N, CA and C atoms as a LAMMPS dump frame, in Angstrom:
ITEM: TIMESTEP
0
ITEM: NUMBER OF ATOMS
198
ITEM: BOX BOUNDS ff ff ff
-5.0000000000000000e+02 5.0000000000000000e+02
-5.0000000000000000e+02 5.0000000000000000e+02
-5.0000000000000000e+02 5.0000000000000000e+02
ITEM: ATOMS id mol type element x y z
1 1 1 N -50.987 -452.756 123.61
2 1 2 C -52.226 -452.638 123.164
3 1 3 C -52.311 -452.782 121.654
4 2 1 N -51.812 -451.895 120.928
5 2 2 C -51.75 -451.895 119.523
6 2 3 C -50.107 -452.115 118.974
7 3 1 N -49.4 -452.206 119.994
8 3 2 C -47.868 -452.282 119.67
9 3 3 C -47.361 -450.926 119.342
10 4 1 N -47.917 -449.871 119.992
11 4 2 C -47.416 -448.418 119.967
12 4 3 C -46.594 -448.158 121.109
13 5 1 N -45.356 -447.621 120.855
14 5 2 C -44.562 -447.252 121.892
15 5 3 C -44.747 -445.873 122.265
16 6 1 N -43.902 -445.303 123.243
17 6 2 C -44.222 -443.764 123.549
18 6 3 C -43.716 -442.818 122.501
19 7 1 N -42.826 -443.273 121.56
20 7 2 C -42.442 -442.293 120.519
21 7 3 C -43.684 -442.261 119.359
22 8 1 N -44.252 -443.345 119.268
23 8 2 C -45.357 -443.318 118.338
24 8 3 C -46.579 -442.676 118.726
25 9 1 N -46.831 -442.719 120.068
26 9 2 C -48.061 -442.132 120.661
27 9 3 C -47.664 -440.541 120.627
28 10 1 N -46.45 -440.085 120.921
29 10 2 C -46.005 -438.767 120.889
30 10 3 C -46.183 -438.201 119.46
31 11 1 N -45.775 -438.994 118.463
32 11 2 C -45.8 -438.361 117.175
33 11 3 C -47.202 -438.273 116.627
34 12 1 N -48.143 -439.178 117.162
35 12 2 C -49.615 -439.063 116.729
36 12 3 C -50.266 -437.883 117.305
37 13 1 N -49.791 -437.587 118.568
38 13 2 C -50.212 -436.342 119.341
39 13 3 C -49.68 -435.036 118.588
40 14 1 N -48.596 -435.048 118.233
41 14 2 C -48.051 -433.83 117.565
42 14 3 C -48.71 -433.664 116.209
43 15 1 N -48.807 -434.651 115.547
44 15 2 C -49.707 -434.574 114.153
45 15 3 C -51.053 -434.103 114.411
46 16 1 N -51.722 -434.671 115.293
47 16 2 C -53.061 -434.196 115.817
48 16 3 C -53.186 -432.822 116.114
49 17 1 N -52.085 -432.302 116.843
50 17 2 C -52.191 -431.048 117.335
51 17 3 C -51.868 -429.945 116.177
52 18 1 N -51.091 -430.344 115.05
53 18 2 C -50.707 -429.659 113.937
54 18 3 C -51.939 -429.477 113.109
55 19 1 N -52.647 -430.729 112.865
56 19 2 C -53.756 -430.584 112.065
57 19 3 C -55.003 -429.919 112.623
58 20 1 N -55.45 -430.305 113.753
59 20 2 C -56.652 -429.68 114.359
60 20 3 C -56.406 -428.391 115.281
61 21 1 N -55.209 -428.13 115.618
62 21 2 C -54.993 -426.928 116.449
63 21 3 C -55.298 -427.087 117.886
64 22 1 N -54.689 -426.234 118.773
65 22 2 C -54.808 -426.281 120.137
66 22 3 C -56.176 -426.113 120.699
67 23 1 N -56.964 -425.324 119.865
68 23 2 C -58.352 -424.953 120.559
69 23 3 C -59.408 -426.181 120.232
70 24 1 N -59.226 -426.775 119.002
71 24 2 C -60.268 -427.816 118.676
72 24 3 C -59.881 -429.262 119.428
73 25 1 N -58.611 -429.433 119.665
74 25 2 C -58.079 -430.751 120.078
75 25 3 C -58.83 -431.09 121.594
76 26 1 N -59.008 -430.272 122.493
77 26 2 C -59.63 -430.731 123.732
78 26 3 C -61.094 -431.08 123.505
79 27 1 N -61.773 -430.288 122.54
80 27 2 C -63.154 -430.661 122.234
81 27 3 C -63.22 -431.971 121.617
82 28 1 N -62.409 -432.219 120.741
83 28 2 C -62.444 -433.543 120.082
84 28 3 C -62.058 -434.637 121.083
85 29 1 N -61.229 -434.536 121.964
86 29 2 C -60.88 -435.478 122.962
87 29 3 C -62.069 -435.732 123.891
88 30 1 N -62.827 -434.722 124.22
89 30 2 C -63.977 -434.863 125.077
90 30 3 C -65.128 -435.581 124.284
91 31 1 N -65.277 -435.287 123.179
92 31 2 C -66.405 -435.954 122.308
93 31 3 C -66.009 -437.393 122.122
94 32 1 N -64.774 -437.645 121.888
95 32 2 C -64.403 -439.028 121.768
96 32 3 C -64.476 -439.957 123.014
97 33 1 N -64.264 -439.22 124.292
98 33 2 C -64.44 -439.935 125.446
99 33 3 C -65.839 -440.218 125.676
100 34 1 N -66.673 -439.264 125.26
101 34 2 C -68.227 -439.513 125.596
102 34 3 C -68.634 -440.578 124.604
103 35 1 N -68.078 -440.706 123.384
104 35 2 C -68.583 -441.618 122.398
105 35 3 C -68.132 -443.04 122.941
106 36 1 N -66.98 -443.176 123.425
107 36 2 C -66.485 -444.52 123.94
108 36 3 C -67.384 -444.936 125.118
109 37 1 N -67.61 -443.934 126.007
110 37 2 C -68.418 -444.277 127.159
111 37 3 C -69.797 -444.78 126.726
112 38 1 N -70.348 -443.995 125.924
113 38 2 C -71.77 -444.594 125.321
114 38 3 C -71.706 -445.891 124.687
115 39 1 N -70.611 -445.955 123.918
116 39 2 C -70.395 -447.392 123.264
117 39 3 C -70.364 -448.477 124.282
118 40 1 N -69.511 -448.279 125.291
119 40 2 C -69.281 -449.309 126.142
120 40 3 C -70.572 -449.649 127.084
121 41 1 N -71.3 -448.578 127.457
122 41 2 C -72.555 -448.839 128.191
123 41 3 C -73.542 -449.475 127.349
124 42 1 N -73.581 -449.237 125.946
125 42 2 C -74.54 -449.903 125.082
126 42 3 C -74.098 -451.296 124.957
127 43 1 N -72.947 -451.618 124.998
128 43 2 C -72.462 -453.142 124.655
129 43 3 C -72.667 -453.765 125.9
130 44 1 N -72.419 -453.181 127.095
131 44 2 C -72.537 -453.96 128.273
132 44 3 C -73.942 -454.171 128.729
133 45 1 N -74.883 -453.324 128.455
134 45 2 C -76.209 -453.613 128.829
135 45 3 C -76.815 -454.759 128.081
136 46 1 N -77.471 -455.62 128.624
137 46 2 C -78.062 -456.78 127.868
138 46 3 C -79.372 -456.405 127.313
139 47 1 N -79.599 -456.491 126.048
140 47 2 C -80.877 -456.228 125.346
141 47 3 C -81.807 -457.292 125.694
142 48 1 N -83.03 -456.905 126.04
143 48 2 C -84.193 -457.877 126.126
144 48 3 C -84.92 -457.725 124.82
145 49 1 N -85.196 -458.984 124.175
146 49 2 C -86.001 -459.035 123.013
147 49 3 C -87.397 -458.498 123.215
148 50 1 N -87.897 -457.92 122.34
149 50 2 C -89.281 -457.363 122.34
150 50 3 C -90.272 -458.568 122.362
151 51 1 N -91.349 -458.44 122.959
152 51 2 C -92.207 -459.607 123.079
153 51 3 C -92.876 -459.676 121.64
154 52 1 N -93.037 -460.876 121.264
155 52 2 C -93.609 -461.167 119.988
156 52 3 C -95.176 -461.038 120.103
157 53 1 N -95.718 -460.332 119.086
158 53 2 C -97.154 -460.146 119.035
159 53 3 C -97.779 -461.333 118.509
160 54 1 N -98.886 -461.791 119.136
161 54 2 C -99.642 -462.905 118.449
162 54 3 C -100.499 -462.543 117.574
163 55 1 N -100.651 -463.166 116.351
164 55 2 C -101.53 -462.848 115.243
165 55 3 C -102.751 -463.694 115.514
166 56 1 N -103.884 -463.005 115.634
167 56 2 C -105.141 -463.787 115.785
168 56 3 C -105.671 -464.083 114.365
169 57 1 N -106.111 -465.269 114.131
170 57 2 C -106.818 -465.641 112.871
171 57 3 C -108.123 -465.075 112.819
172 58 1 N -108.58 -464.611 111.739
173 58 2 C -109.966 -464.015 111.642
174 58 3 C -110.772 -465.272 111.759
175 59 1 N -111.972 -465.046 112.386
176 59 2 C -112.992 -466.166 112.561
177 59 3 C -113.775 -466.252 111.286
178 60 1 N -114.09 -467.384 110.83
179 60 2 C -114.921 -467.505 109.653
180 60 3 C -116.288 -467.621 110.094
181 61 1 N -117.242 -467.178 109.2
182 61 2 C -118.641 -467.408 109.506
183 61 3 C -118.965 -468.863 109.418
184 62 1 N -119.923 -469.378 110.302
185 62 2 C -120.211 -470.824 110.261
186 62 3 C -120.921 -471.308 109.062
187 63 1 N -121.526 -470.338 108.432
188 63 2 C -122.244 -470.808 107.14
189 63 3 C -123.736 -471.233 107.251
190 64 1 N -124.235 -471.128 108.659
191 64 2 C -125.544 -471.412 109.018
192 64 3 C -126.414 -470.303 108.83
193 65 1 N -127.436 -470.406 108.152
194 65 2 C -128.569 -469.468 107.949
195 65 3 C -129.851 -469.833 108.746
196 66 1 N -130.106 -468.964 109.649
197 66 2 C -131.194 -469.252 110.513
198 66 3 C -132.294 -468.245 110.44
């Protein structure tokens, strides 16, 4: 994927564990998973463009006096 081997992934995991601690790491993993899921669903759904509003020109008086 990114050219990371098992040693590099293990090293990243250990560094993350040391920095964030064992209590915060599962919460961060869960929120990261939810963010990726929302991103994928947002990208995969096709957006429909909003209908354009038609601008009506104001009618001018005819200029006839009766």
